[in-house]
NURO-360969 format. One record per residue (C-alpha): residue in one letter; x, z, y. Coordinates in steps of 0.5 Angstrom, whole numbers, padded with zeros to 4 digits, always signed. Layout:
N
AXZY;...
# end
This chain:
928
X-0100-0169-0050;X-0102-0174-0045;X-0097-0175-0039;X-0103-0175-0034;X-0104-0168-0036;X-0097-0165-0034;X-0099-0165-0026;X-0105-0162-0028;X-0101-0156-0032;X-0097-0156-0026;X-0103-0155-0021;X-0105-0149-0026;X-0099-0146-0027;X-0098-0146-0019;X-0105-0143-0018;X-0104-0137-0023;X-0097-0136-0020;X-0099-0136-0012;X-0107-0134-0013;X-0109-0131-0019;X-0103-0126-0020;X-0103-0124-0013;X-0110-0123-0013;X-0110-0119-0019;X-0105-0114-0016;X-0109-0113-0009;X-0115-0112-0014;X-0112-0107-0018;X-0109-0103-0011;X-0116-0104-0007;X-0120-0101-0013;X-0115-0095-0013;X-0116-0094-0006;X-0123-0094-0007;X-0122-0089-0012;X-0118-0085-0008;X-0123-0085-0002;X-0129-0083-0007;X-0125-0077-0010;X-0122-0074-0004;X-0126-0077+0002;X-0133-0078+0002;X-0138-0081-0003;X-0138-0089-0003;X-0144-0090-0007;X-0149-0093-0003;X-0144-0096+0002;X-0142-0101-0002;X-0144-0107+0003;X-0137-0108+0006;X-0133-0107+0000;X-0137-0111-0004;X-0136-0117+0001;X-0129-0116+0001;X-0128-0115-0006;X-0132-0121-0009;X-0127-0126-0007;X-0121-0122-0010;X-0125-0121-0016;X-0126-0129-0017;X-0119-0130-0015;X-0117-0125-0020;X-0121-0128-0026;X-0125-0122-0027;X-0132-0124-0024;X-0138-0120-0025;X-0135-0117-0032;X-0133-0110-0028;X-0137-0106-0023;X-0135-0106-0016;X-0130-0100-0015;X-0135-0097-0010;X-0140-0096-0016;X-0135-0094-0021;X-0132-0089-0016;X-0134-0082-0018;X-0137-0077-0012;X-0132-0072-0009;X-0132-0066-0014;X-0137-0061-0012;X-0133-0055-0010;X-0136-0050-0015;X-0135-0042-0015;X-0130-0039-0019;X-0129-0040-0026;X-0130-0032-0028;X-0137-0029-0027;X-0133-0023-0024;X-0132-0027-0017;X-0138-0031-0015;X-0134-0035-0009;X-0131-0041-0008;X-0123-0042-0009;X-0119-0044-0004;X-0118-0052-0004;X-0110-0052-0005;X-0111-0046-0011;X-0114-0050-0016;X-0119-0056-0014;X-0113-0060-0011;X-0109-0061-0017;X-0116-0062-0021;X-0118-0067-0016;X-0111-0071-0016;X-0111-0071-0024;X-0118-0074-0024;X-0116-0079-0019;X-0110-0082-0023;X-0114-0081-0029;X-0120-0085-0026;X-0115-0090-0024;X-0112-0091-0031;X-0119-0092-0034;X-0121-0097-0029;X-0115-0101-0030;X-0116-0101-0037;X-0123-0104-0036;X-0120-0109-0031;X-0115-0112-0035;X-0119-0114-0041;X-0124-0117-0036;X-0118-0121-0033;X-0116-0124-0039;X-0123-0126-0041;X-0124-0129-0035;X-0117-0133-0035;X-0119-0135-0042;X-0125-0138-0040;X-0122-0141-0034;X-0116-0145-0037;X-0118-0146-0044;X-0123-0151-0047;X-0128-0147-0052;X-0131-0152-0057;X-0138-0151-0060;X-0141-0150-0053;X-0143-0157-0050;X-0148-0154-0046;X-0143-0150-0041;X-0139-0153-0036;X-0132-0152-0038;X-0125-0154-0034;X-0123-0161-0036;X-0116-0159-0038;X-0112-0155-0043;X-0106-0152-0039;X-0100-0147-0039;X-0104-0143-0034;X-0107-0138-0039;X-0100-0136-0042;X-0097-0136-0036;X-0103-0131-0033;X-0102-0127-0039;X-0094-0126-0038;X-0095-0124-0031;X-0100-0119-0032;X-0095-0114-0035;X-0091-0115-0028;X-0097-0114-0024;X-0099-0108-0027;X-0092-0105-0027;X-0091-0107-0019;X-0098-0104-0018;X-0096-0097-0022;X-0089-0097-0018;X-0092-0098-0012;X-0097-0092-0013;X-0092-0087-0016;X-0089-0086-0009;X-0096-0084-0007;X-0097-0079-0013;X-0090-0076-0012;X-0092-0075-0004;X-0098-0072-0006;X-0096-0067-0010;X-0090-0065-0006;X-0095-0065+0000;X-0099-0060-0004;X-0094-0056-0007;X-0091-0055+0000;X-0097-0053+0003;X-0099-0048-0002;X-0092-0045-0002;X-0093-0045+0006;X-0100-0042+0006;X-0097-0037+0001;X-0091-0035+0005;X-0093-0036+0012;X-0101-0034+0011;X-0103-0031+0005;X-0097-0026+0004;X-0097-0023+0011;X-0105-0022+0010;X-0104-0019+0003;X-0099-0014+0005;X-0103-0012+0011;X-0109-0011+0007;X-0105-0007+0002;X-0102-0003+0007;X-0109-0002+0010;X-0112+0000+0004;X-0107+0005+0002;X-0107+0008+0009;X-0115+0008+0009;X-0117+0009+0002;X-0112+0013-0002;X-0116+0018-0006;X-0122+0014-0006;X-0127+0016-0011;X-0134+0015-0014;X-0138+0020-0011;X-0143+0020-0017;X-0142+0026-0021;X-0143+0021-0028;X-0137+0017-0026;X-0132+0020-0021;X-0127+0015-0022;X-0122+0013-0017;X-0124+0007-0013;X-0118+0003-0012;X-0122-0003-0009;X-0130-0003-0009;X-0135-0009-0011;X-0137-0012-0004;X-0144-0014-0004;X-0146-0021+0000;X-0151-0019+0005;X-0155-0026+0004;X-0155-0026-0004;X-0153-0020-0006;X-0147-0022-0011;X-0142-0017-0012;X-0135-0019-0010;X-0130-0015-0014;X-0123-0018-0011;X-0125-0019-0004;X-0118-0019-0002;X-0113-0024+0001;X-0112-0028-0006;X-0113-0035-0009;X-0121-0035-0006;X-0118-0035+0001;X-0113-0031+0006;X-0118-0029+0011;X-0125-0030+0009;X-0128-0032+0002;X-0134-0036+0002;X-0140-0034-0003;X-0143-0038-0008;X-0149-0038-0003;X-0145-0041+0003;X-0144-0034+0007;X-0137-0033+0009;X-0135-0026+0008;X-0129-0022+0011;X-0123-0022+0006;X-0121-0015+0007;X-0123-0008+0009;X-0118-0009+0014;X-0121-0015+0017;X-0129-0013+0017;X-0131-0012+0010;X-0133-0005+0011;X-0139-0007+0014;X-0141-0010+0007;X-0145-0006+0002;X-0140-0003-0003;X-0141-0001-0010;X-0137+0003-0016;X-0133-0002-0020;X-0134+0003-0026;X-0141+0005-0026;X-0144+0000-0021;X-0147+0005-0017;X-0147+0004-0009;X-0142+0007-0005;X-0142+0011+0002;X-0141+0006+0007;X-0135+0008+0012;X-0134+0006+0019;X-0127+0003+0021;X-0126+0010+0025;X-0126+0013+0018;X-0118+0014+0017;X-0118+0020+0014;X-0117+0020+0006;X-0123+0022+0002;X-0123+0030+0000;X-0126+0032-0007;X-0128+0039-0009;X-0130+0040-0016;X-0135+0047-0017;X-0134+0049-0024;X-0138+0055-0027;X-0142+0056-0033;X-0150+0056-0034;X-0154+0060-0029;X-0147+0062-0026;X-0150+0060-0019;X-0146+0054-0017;X-0151+0050-0014;X-0153+0056-0009;X-0146+0056-0007;X-0145+0049-0006;X-0152+0049-0001;X-0150+0055+0002;X-0143+0052+0003;X-0145+0046+0006;X-0150+0049+0011;X-0145+0054+0013;X-0140+0048+0014;X-0145+0044+0018;X-0146+0050+0023;X-0139+0051+0024;X-0138+0044+0025;X-0144+0043+0030;X-0141+0049+0033;X-0135+0046+0035;X-0139+0039+0037;X-0138+0036+0031;X-0143+0033+0026;X-0143+0033+0019;X-0148+0028+0016;X-0149+0027+0009;X-0149+0020+0006;X-0156+0017+0004;X-0153+0013-0002;X-0149+0019-0006;X-0152+0026-0005;X-0145+0029-0007;X-0142+0025-0001;X-0141+0028+0006;X-0137+0026+0013;X-0135+0031+0018;X-0133+0030+0025;X-0131+0035+0030;X-0124+0035+0026;X-0117+0034+0028;X-0116+0027+0027;X-0121+0022+0025;X-0127+0023+0021;X-0126+0026+0014;X-0130+0024+0008;X-0132+0030+0004;X-0134+0029-0004;X-0137+0036-0007;X-0138+0035-0014;X-0143+0040-0018;X-0143+0039-0025;X-0148+0042-0029;X-0146+0049-0032;X-0148+0046-0039;X-0142+0041-0038;X-0137+0047-0039;X-0140+0050-0045;X-0135+0046-0049;X-0128+0043-0049;X-0130+0036-0051;X-0135+0036-0045;X-0130+0039-0040;X-0125+0033-0042;X-0130+0028-0040;X-0131+0030-0033;X-0127+0025-0029;X-0128+0028-0023;X-0123+0034-0025;X-0118+0029-0025;X-0119+0027-0018;X-0120+0034-0015;X-0116+0036-0009;X-0119+0043-0010;X-0123+0047-0015;X-0128+0052-0013;X-0129+0057-0019;X-0136+0060-0019;X-0135+0067-0023;X-0142+0070-0025;X-0140+0078-0024;X-0146+0080-0028;X-0143+0075-0034;X-0136+0079-0034;X-0136+0083-0041;X-0134+0090-0038;X-0139+0089-0033;X-0145+0088-0038;X-0142+0094-0042;X-0142+0099-0036;X-0149+0097-0034;X-0154+0103-0036;X-0162+0103-0037;X-0164+0103-0030;X-0159+0099-0028;X-0161+0093-0033;X-0168+0094-0031;X-0165+0093-0023;X-0162+0087-0025;X-0166+0084-0030;X-0170+0079-0026;X-0163+0076-0024;X-0161+0070-0029;X-0154+0072-0032;X-0150+0066-0035;X-0149+0067-0043;X-0142+0065-0042;X-0136+0069-0041;X-0133+0066-0034;X-0126+0067-0037;X-0127+0062-0042;X-0130+0057-0037;X-0124+0058-0033;X-0119+0057-0039;X-0123+0050-0040;X-0122+0047-0033;X-0115+0049-0032;X-0113+0046-0039;X-0116+0039-0037;X-0112+0040-0030;X-0106+0043-0033;X-0105+0036-0037;X-0105+0032-0031;X-0098+0030-0027;X-0096+0035-0022;X-0097+0031-0016;X-0105+0030-0018;X-0106+0037-0020;X-0111+0041-0015;X-0106+0045-0010;X-0112+0050-0008;X-0117+0054-0012;X-0122+0058-0009;X-0125+0064-0014;X-0132+0066-0012;X-0136+0072-0015;X-0143+0070-0015;X-0149+0075-0015;X-0145+0080-0011;X-0152+0083-0008;X-0154+0085-0015;X-0148+0088-0017;X-0147+0092-0011;X-0154+0096-0014;X-0150+0098-0020;X-0145+0103-0021;X-0139+0099-0022;X-0140+0094-0016;X-0140+0100-0011;X-0133+0098-0008;X-0134+0091-0009;X-0133+0088-0001;X-0137+0084+0003;X-0136+0076+0003;X-0132+0077+0010;X-0128+0082+0007;X-0121+0081+0005;X-0119+0077-0001;X-0114+0082-0004;X-0120+0087-0005;X-0124+0082-0009;X-0118+0080-0013;X-0117+0088-0014;X-0125+0089-0016;X-0124+0083-0021;X-0118+0086-0024;X-0121+0093-0025;X-0128+0090-0028;X-0125+0086-0034;X-0123+0080-0030;X-0116+0081-0030;X-0115+0076-0036;X-0118+0071-0031;X-0114+0073-0025;X-0108+0072-0029;X-0110+0065-0032;X-0112+0062-0025;X-0105+0065-0021;X-0101+0063-0027;X-0103+0055-0026;X-0099+0055-0019;X-0103+0053-0014;X-0106+0057-0008;X-0111+0062-0010;X-0117+0065-0005;X-0122+0070-0007;X-0129+0071-0004;X-0136+0073-0006;X-0142+0069-0004;X-0145+0074+0001;X-0152+0076+0003;X-0157+0070+0001;X-0162+0073+0006;X-0157+0072+0012;X-0160+0067+0017;X-0156+0068+0023;X-0150+0064+0024;X-0147+0070+0028;X-0147+0074+0022;X-0140+0075+0019;X-0142+0074+0012;X-0145+0067+0014;X-0138+0063+0015;X-0134+0065+0009;X-0136+0060+0004;X-0136+0054+0009;X-0129+0056+0011;X-0127+0057+0004;X-0130+0050+0002;X-0126+0046+0008;X-0120+0050+0006;X-0120+0048-0002;X-0121+0041+0001;X-0115+0041+0005;X-0119+0040+0012;X-0117+0043+0018;X-0122+0045+0023;X-0121+0043+0030;X-0119+0050+0034;X-0123+0047+0041;X-0130+0045+0042;X-0130+0037+0042;X-0135+0033+0046;X-0141+0031+0043;X-0141+0024+0042;X-0147+0020+0045;X-0153+0018+0041;X-0153+0010+0042;X-0161+0009+0044;X-0164+0003+0040;X-0166-0003+0045;X-0173-0005+0046;X-0175-0012+0045;X-0176-0013+0053;X-0169-0010+0054;X-0166-0015+0048;X-0169-0021+0052;X-0167-0019+0059;X-0160-0018+0056;X-0160-0025+0053;X-0162-0028+0059;X-0156-0025+0063;X-0151-0027+0058;X-0154-0034+0058;X-0154-0034+0066;X-0147-0032+0066;X-0145-0037+0061;X-0148-0042+0066;X-0144-0040+0072;X-0138-0040+0067;X-0139-0047+0066;X-0140-0049+0073;X-0134-0046+0075;X-0130-0049+0070;X-0133-0056+0071;X-0131-0056+0079;X-0124-0053+0077;X-0122-0059+0073;X-0122-0067+0076;X-0128-0071+0076;X-0125-0076+0070;X-0125-0070+0065;X-0131-0066+0068;X-0137-0069+0064;X-0133-0069+0057;X-0131-0062+0058;X-0138-0060+0060;X-0141-0063+0054;X-0136-0060+0049;X-0137-0053+0052;X-0145-0054+0051;X-0144-0057+0044;X-0140-0051+0042;X-0145-0046+0045;X-0151-0050+0042;X-0147-0049+0035;X-0146-0042+0036;X-0153-0041+0038;X-0156-0044+0032;X-0151-0041+0027;X-0153-0034+0030;X-0160-0036+0029;X-0159-0038+0022;X-0156-0032+0020;X-0161-0027+0023;X-0166-0031+0020;X-0163-0031+0013;X-0161-0024+0014;X-0168-0021+0015;X-0173-0026+0012;X-0169-0029+0006;X-0172-0027-0001;X-0166-0026-0006;X-0167-0029-0013;X-0163-0028-0019;X-0159-0034-0019;X-0156-0032-0012;X-0160-0038-0008;X-0162-0036-0001;X-0167-0041+0003;X-0163-0044+0009;X-0156-0042+0006;X-0151-0047+0004;X-0151-0047-0004;X-0145-0052-0007;X-0142-0052+0000;X-0134-0053+0000;X-0130-0047+0003;X-0127-0048+0010;X-0121-0052+0011;X-0123-0057+0004;X-0124-0063+0008;X-0118-0062+0012;X-0114-0061+0006;X-0117-0067+0003;X-0116-0071+0009;X-0109-0069+0009;X-0108-0071+0001;X-0111-0078+0003;X-0106-0079+0009;X-0100-0077+0004;X-0103-0082-0001;X-0103-0087+0004;X-0096-0085+0007;X-0093-0086+0000;X-0096-0093-0001;X-0093-0095+0005;X-0087-0091+0004;X-0084-0096-0001;X-0085-0102+0003;X-0083-0099+0009;X-0076-0096+0006;X-0075-0103+0003;X-0076-0107+0010;X-0072-0102+0013;X-0066-0102+0008;X-0066-0110+0009;X-0066-0109+0016;X-0060-0104+0016;X-0064-0099+0020;X-0063-0093+0015;X-0057-0089+0016;X-0052-0090+0011;X-0052-0083+0008;X-0060-0083+0007;X-0062-0082+0000;X-0055-0081-0004;X-0052-0087+0000;X-0057-0092-0002;X-0056-0096+0004;X-0049-0096+0004;X-0049-0098-0003;X-0054-0104-0002;X-0050-0106+0004;X-0044-0107+0000;X-0048-0111-0005;X-0051-0115+0000;X-0045-0116+0004;X-0039-0115+0000;X-0034-0118+0005;X-0036-0113+0010;X-0031-0108+0006;X-0027-0113+0003;X-0024-0117+0009;X-0018-0115+0012;X-0012-0118+0016;X-0006-0121+0012;X+0000-0123+0015;X+0000-0131+0013;X+0007-0131+0016;X+0010-0126+0011;X+0016-0129+0007;X+0016-0129+0000;X+0023-0130-0004;X+0023-0137-0007;X+0017-0140-0004;X+0018-0144+0003;X+0011-0143+0005;X+0009-0143+0010;X+0015-0147+0013;X+0018-0145+0019;X+0022-0150+0024;X+0026-0150+0030;X+0029-0154+0035;X+0035-0150+0035;X+0038-0145+0031;X+0044-0141+0033;X+0050-0141+0028;X+0049-0136+0022;X+0041-0136+0024;X+0035-0140+0021;X+0028-0140+0023;X+0026-0137+0017;X+0029-0131+0019;X+0024-0129+0024;X+0019-0129+0018;X+0017-0122+0016;X+0021-0120+0010;X+0027-0124+0010;X+0034-0122+0009;X+0036-0124+0015;X+0037-0121+0022;X+0034-0125+0028;X+0033-0132+0030;X+0037-0133+0036;X+0038-0139+0041;X+0045-0137+0043;X+0048-0143+0046;X+0042-0148+0046;X+0043-0154+0050;X+0036-0154+0051;X+0032-0151+0057;X+0026-0149+0052;X+0026-0148+0045;X+0020-0148+0040;X+0019-0144+0034;X+0014-0147+0029;X+0010-0145+0023;X+0007-0150+0019;X+0001-0148+0014;X+0000-0155+0011;X-0007-0153+0011;X-0013-0150+0016;X-0012-0143+0016;X-0016-0138+0020;X-0012-0133+0025;X-0014-0128+0029;X-0007-0125+0032;X+0000-0127+0033;X+0005-0121+0034;X+0012-0122+0037;X+0018-0118+0036;X+0024-0119+0041;X+0031-0116+0041;X+0033-0118+0048;X+0030-0115+0054;X+0025-0119+0058;X+0024-0125+0054;X+0020-0131+0057;X+0015-0134+0051;X+0009-0137+0050;X+0005-0138+0044;X+0000-0144+0042;X-0003-0147+0036;X-0005-0153+0033;X-0013-0155+0032;X-0013-0161+0028;X-0008-0166+0031;X-0008-0163+0038;X-0004-0156+0041;X-0009-0151+0044;X-0007-0146+0049;X-0010-0139+0048;X-0016-0137+0052;X-0014-0133+0059;X-0013-0126+0058;X-0011-0126+0050;X-0004-0124+0052;X-0001-0117+0051;X+0006-0114+0053;X+0009-0108+0051;X+0016-0108+0054;X+0021-0103+0055;X+0027-0105+0060;X+0030-0098+0060;X+0032-0098+0053;X+0035-0105+0051;X+0036-0103+0044;X+0028-0102+0043;X+0024-0108+0040;X+0020-0111+0046;X+0013-0113+0043;X+0008-0119+0045;X+0002-0120+0042;X-0004-0126+0043;X-0010-0123+0041;X-0016-0128+0040;X-0023-0125+0041;X-0026-0130+0035;X-0022-0132+0029;X-0019-0140+0030;X-0018-0145+0024;X-0011-0147+0026;X-0006-0151+0022;X+0001-0149+0025;X+0003-0144+0030;X+0008-0145+0036;X+0012-0140+0040;X+0016-0143+0046;X+0022-0140+0049;X+0024-0141+0056;X+0031-0140+0058;X+0032-0138+0065;X+0039-0140+0065;X+0043-0145+0061;X+0045-0142+0054;X+0040-0136+0054;X+0041-0131+0048;X+0034-0130+0046;X+0033-0127+0039;X+0027-0127+0036;X+0026-0121+0030;X+0019-0122+0027;X+0013-0127+0028;X+0007-0124+0024;X+0001-0129+0024;X-0005-0125+0022;X-0011-0128+0019;X-0017-0125+0015;X-0017-0125+0008;X-0021-0122+0002;X-0020-0118-0004;X-0027-0120-0007;X-0025-0126-0010;X-0018-0126-0014;X-0015-0133-0016;X-0011-0134-0022;X-0007-0141-0023;X-0005-0144-0029;X+0002-0145-0031;X+0002-0152-0030;X-0002-0151-0023;X-0007-0156-0025;X-0013-0151-0026;X-0015-0145-0022;X-0020-0139-0024;X-0024-0136-0019;X-0026-0129-0021;X-0032-0126-0017;X-0031-0118-0016;X-0038-0117-0012;X-0045-0115-0015;X-0048-0121-0012;X-0047-0129-0012;X-0042-0132-0007;X-0042-0139-0004;X-0034-0141-0005;X-0031-0147-0003;X-0025-0149-0007;X-0020-0153-0003;X-0014-0157-0006;X-0008-0154-0007;X-0002-0155-0001;X+0004-0158-0005;X+0011-0160-0003;X+0012-0166+0001;X+0011-0172-0004;X+0007-0168-0009;X-0001-0170-0009;X-0007-0167-0012;X-0012-0171-0015;X-0019-0167-0016;X-0022-0168-0023;X-0029-0167-0023;X-0033-0163-0018;X-0031-0157-0015;X-0035-0151-0016;X-0040-0149-0010;X-0042-0142-0012;X-0040-0136-0017;X-0044-0131-0020;X-0044-0124-0020;X-0038-0121-0023;X-0037-0129-0026;X-0032-0134-0026;X-0031-0141-0025;X-0026-0146-0025;X-0023-0152-0021;X-0018-0157-0024;X-0013-0162-0021;X-0008-0167-0023;X-0002-0166-0020;X+0002-0172-0019;X+0010-0171-0017;X+0013-0176-0012;X+0017-0182-0014;X+0024-0179-0012;X+0026-0176-0018;X+0031-0171-0014;X+0025-0169-0010;X+0021-0168-0016;X+0026-0164-0020;X+0027-0159-0014;X+0020-0157-0013;X+0017-0153-0007;X+0012-0148-0005;X+0005-0149-0007;X-0001-0145-0004;X-0008-0145-0007;X-0014-0143-0002;X-0021-0141-0003;X-0026-0140+0003;X-0032-0135+0002;X-0038-0136+0006;X-0043-0130+0008;X-0048-0130+0013;X-0044-0135+0017;X-0038-0131+0016;X-0032-0135+0013;X-0026-0132+0010;X-0020-0135+0006;X-0017-0132+0000;X-0010-0134-0002;X-0005-0135-0007;X+0002-0137-0006;X+0007-0140-0011;X+0013-0144-0013;X+0012-0151-0016;X+0019-0152-0021;X+0021-0157-0026;X+0021-0154-0033;X+0026-0159-0036;X+0032-0164-0033;X+0027-0170-0034;X+0024-0174-0028;X+0017-0172-0028;X+0016-0179-0024;X+0018-0183-0030;X+0018-0179-0036;X+0010-0177-0038;X+0013-0172-0042;X+0017-0168-0037;X+0014-0161-0035;X+0013-0157-0029;X+0010-0150-0028;X+0008-0146-0022;X+0010-0139-0021;X+0005-0135-0017;X+0009-0130-0012;X+0003-0127-0008;X-0004-0127-0010;
# end
């Protein structure tokens, strides 16, 4: 390879590392953000001018060029919020329950597919840029063959990994926000509303049945019809489609519960799809159901119409109203009763339905009945038929007679009812004898009582006339039974005594109590004319204008105009919305697909934009979370216990000396090692300066009998050490002493205010403590204690001197047996800067470094330093040996700590190390 290409290759590698790979990383991240905004925000296609201008430089630097489309054009539009997946509920699901996780999965799937397109384009661009392609002389290529291409290929996996790791917290934050919001919506919003809805439906709609004879099934939840498009909503309750309202596929917002206003909508039976009677919010009473059962031509329809007519007269006489429902002919609503309105459903199956047991079993209305009205044709009783003579037959011949025995009909009905659970069986049974006027014209019916007569008389006549089996069958059923006749069909006046029994019997069978006092008749609301409605709108507009003026003059002048504009805009939006709803309600033409002119086909449910904005914000926060957390971690602004103690672990790794630094007593005495060396200007007989070092077997160093006016006790370290505190303990009371230290070649007094005293004159036997505390550690070579004698021959006794200096256990020193090698072990998980000092040897000994001393030691690594130890020329001194000390300085962020290892240097034989090359000596570590 020509040498002139080496600088070119270096330039190519630098361009890859500092331009192409960072640009590729920013391109991947930027395209992901564009996809995020396109998926959860608003459509970005067609608004690509600024994005294209920003993305062109990055695409060129990342070597993708025009090989991939801009992310703004490849980004998918926000998902159309389509109606529910099942055809039974044509409503939009709440965004958090369904569309949100789908959007998130779609976002990351689109990001993965987009990155899979970008990376091959980047590889192709790098090959075109850094590799010469032969066989195409007409195209301009780069003039060098460099290392940029392989370096770029090796840098792609780390770039993709870093981008994925940066997006991972964003995805986690998004899913956590979605899960928390879903749980909070369920617990704090949906669950209470669902409970209120269920309790309200149980209280208001319990016992509701379909009023249509062909169905008669229980209606737990009716199908609500949209007033705009007519779509049927089977689950219009607080659920995944909405807690307070549902959005129909046409855009109309429907109350999500009958408790919240869904009673105003048209409803239909979920079983037969027929319309149900509309109930107002005041219909709190349970729906009552009564079934009329009788054979063919038994007169049950006549009984029904006469009973309802008499009931209407009874209710209206008390100030109430009985209004039949226009949708279901069998349903009526009664007012003027105790409590609220009472819906009443009276089923009148055809007589042919009771001719066979199979047809009776198919009547669902019998399983929901609160009361039974058994219509018995008196002329159809076998005993009555047999007792009729020729003349009587001619008299009653024009009256239709049921061909079926009434007892058979009653047995078939009670057979179905008896199979029900006890709590669902009807508790009241009314037996009505029809065609009583025709029977009274016969000999056997002369003692038949009138309609207003007592029930026992009717029962007795029925037993005497061959209906005893029927009576016993009904009474054996266990419910309350009443007997009546149908009365005179020609009675027209309500004052007639025979005009009310059937009506009262119907109310009794339904379990409805009629008020005992006359209630005030509700006022009839007159419909306003067009002029009145116009005048009402003008009055409301003037009232709103005056309200705005009062608010405008009540607030300060700075916010007066914005507030007035806000209120006016709100009023305009409300007026526009009301106009659109009225026009859609009155003039919209429904179509089979549910489309309504002027509606909101395909519109998202309320809160979708807010939820999507929250997910976008959560994603951006997740993208910034990792860099921000790393910045705070490096700055040390996070609490130590955050994220399972991660800041504490990081601080221990970043600053290993923080926890390993501790104060050690540099003046402690080690048996066999006279280092550091203690000297004194005078020592009393039997004492020595070394006795003042902590750990010595001696008692005290004393100046008793000293001829000097002042004495000195000096501790020589032989090498610079860092000290922070000096403590003295005296046996005598009130010593006069001073402490100074040597820095370099001169003695320095401690700063003012660094001396502390702890004296006790009342207890002479107690130790008196004096301390010198330095604000910052000072590097010294010796410490000196001055002892002043106020009178000649003073007896000052120094018990202990402790010199405290910082040290660290993060570095362990391991000297060799001959003392010429030192192994430095790093116990920290990061690299440390060390300064290995030459060992401190006895007087006359010398250490000559061999090679270069190490400056750094890796994480959990080991380095070594070597010296050549030259003994003194005096053989006796060489054989005697002396103390030796090894010191290694550790520096971290401007802070220096010294690690020490002390030992004793002794000769290994009797030979003179100075004259005999074979003489051996060894180092015995004492404190390391």
